[in-house]
Kinemage of the C-alpha trace (Angstrom):
@kinemage 1
@onewidth
@group {chain A} dominant
@subgroup {mainchain}
@vectorlist {calphas} color= white
{ca met a 1} P -9.888 40.232 -13.561
{ca glu a 2} L -11.725 38.213 -16.211
{ca asp a 3} L -8.525 37.582 -18.205
{ca phe a 4} L -6.770 36.453 -15.040
{ca glu a 5} L -9.504 33.904 -14.330
{ca lys a 6} L -9.309 32.559 -17.910
{ca gly a 7} L -5.557 32.096 -17.561
{ca lys a 8} L -6.022 30.406 -14.206
{ca glu a 9} L -8.566 27.956 -15.645
{ca thr a 10} L -6.353 26.963 -18.548
{ca gly a 11} L -3.154 26.816 -16.503
{ca leu a 12} L -1.550 29.400 -18.784
{ca gly a 13} L -1.451 32.122 -16.165
{ca ser a 14} L -1.792 35.797 -16.845
{ca phe a 15} L 0.376 38.872 -17.149
{ca leu a 16} L -0.265 42.192 -15.481
{ca phe a 17} L 1.093 45.430 -16.891
{ca met a 18} L 0.779 48.627 -14.864
{ca arg a 19} L 1.750 52.258 -14.914
{ca ser a 20} L 3.179 53.970 -11.877
{ca ser a 21} L -0.018 54.981 -10.114
{ca gly a 22} L -0.806 55.025 -6.409
{ca gln a 23} L -4.363 53.871 -7.083
{ca gln a 24} L -3.242 50.947 -9.275
{ca leu a 25} L -0.542 49.939 -6.791
{ca gly a 26} L -3.166 49.926 -4.040
{ca glu a 27} L -5.394 47.638 -6.111
{ca leu a 28} L -2.436 45.385 -6.891
{ca thr a 29} L -1.612 45.164 -3.179
{ca lys a 30} L -5.172 44.039 -2.438
{ca leu a 31} L -4.999 41.317 -5.117
{ca ile a 32} L -1.650 40.028 -3.833
{ca glu a 33} L -2.808 40.043 -0.203
{ca ala a 34} L -5.992 38.161 -1.196
{ca gly a 35} L -3.903 35.498 -2.947
{ca ile a 36} L -5.485 36.286 -6.321
{ca ile a 37} L -2.156 37.313 -7.858
{ca leu a 38} L 0.817 35.160 -6.978
{ca pro a 39} L 4.178 36.765 -7.786
{ca val a 40} L 6.737 34.405 -9.336
{ca met a 41} L 10.486 34.735 -8.793
{ca asp a 42} L 12.677 31.830 -9.812
{ca gln a 43} L 15.921 33.402 -8.659
{ca val a 44} L 17.095 36.375 -6.586
{ca phe a 45} L 20.418 38.114 -7.152
{ca pro a 46} L 22.150 40.546 -4.781
{ca leu a 47} L 22.763 43.993 -6.232
{ca ser a 48} L 26.482 43.207 -6.414
{ca glu a 49} L 25.649 40.540 -9.035
{ca ile a 50} L 23.647 42.807 -11.354
{ca asn a 51} L 25.663 41.754 -14.415
{ca glu a 52} L 24.910 38.074 -13.749
{ca ala a 53} L 21.226 38.905 -13.194
{ca met a 54} L 20.997 40.762 -16.509
{ca ser a 55} L 22.717 37.878 -18.320
{ca tyr a 56} L 20.220 35.469 -16.783
{ca ile a 57} L 17.277 37.585 -17.947
{ca glu a 58} L 18.742 37.937 -21.436
{ca ser a 59} L 19.185 34.149 -21.664
{ca gly a 60} L 15.388 33.780 -21.726
{ca arg a 61} L 15.358 31.317 -18.803
{ca ala a 62} L 14.084 33.783 -16.168
{ca lys a 63} L 10.573 33.274 -14.805
{ca gly a 64} L 8.805 36.103 -13.067
């Protein structure tokens, strides 16, 4: 949480890396619901456009 607050203060944001764990996912849910972590998605692709989505990610322009 401390690293997140530092990123928030500087405007640089923070990254969160997790393993597949029920306990961690529960904690993540609490942080999202409390507005502490704000997910970022700059674009949404339907599954039928998976190739376009992967190209977008590989271009380096994707945020989130």
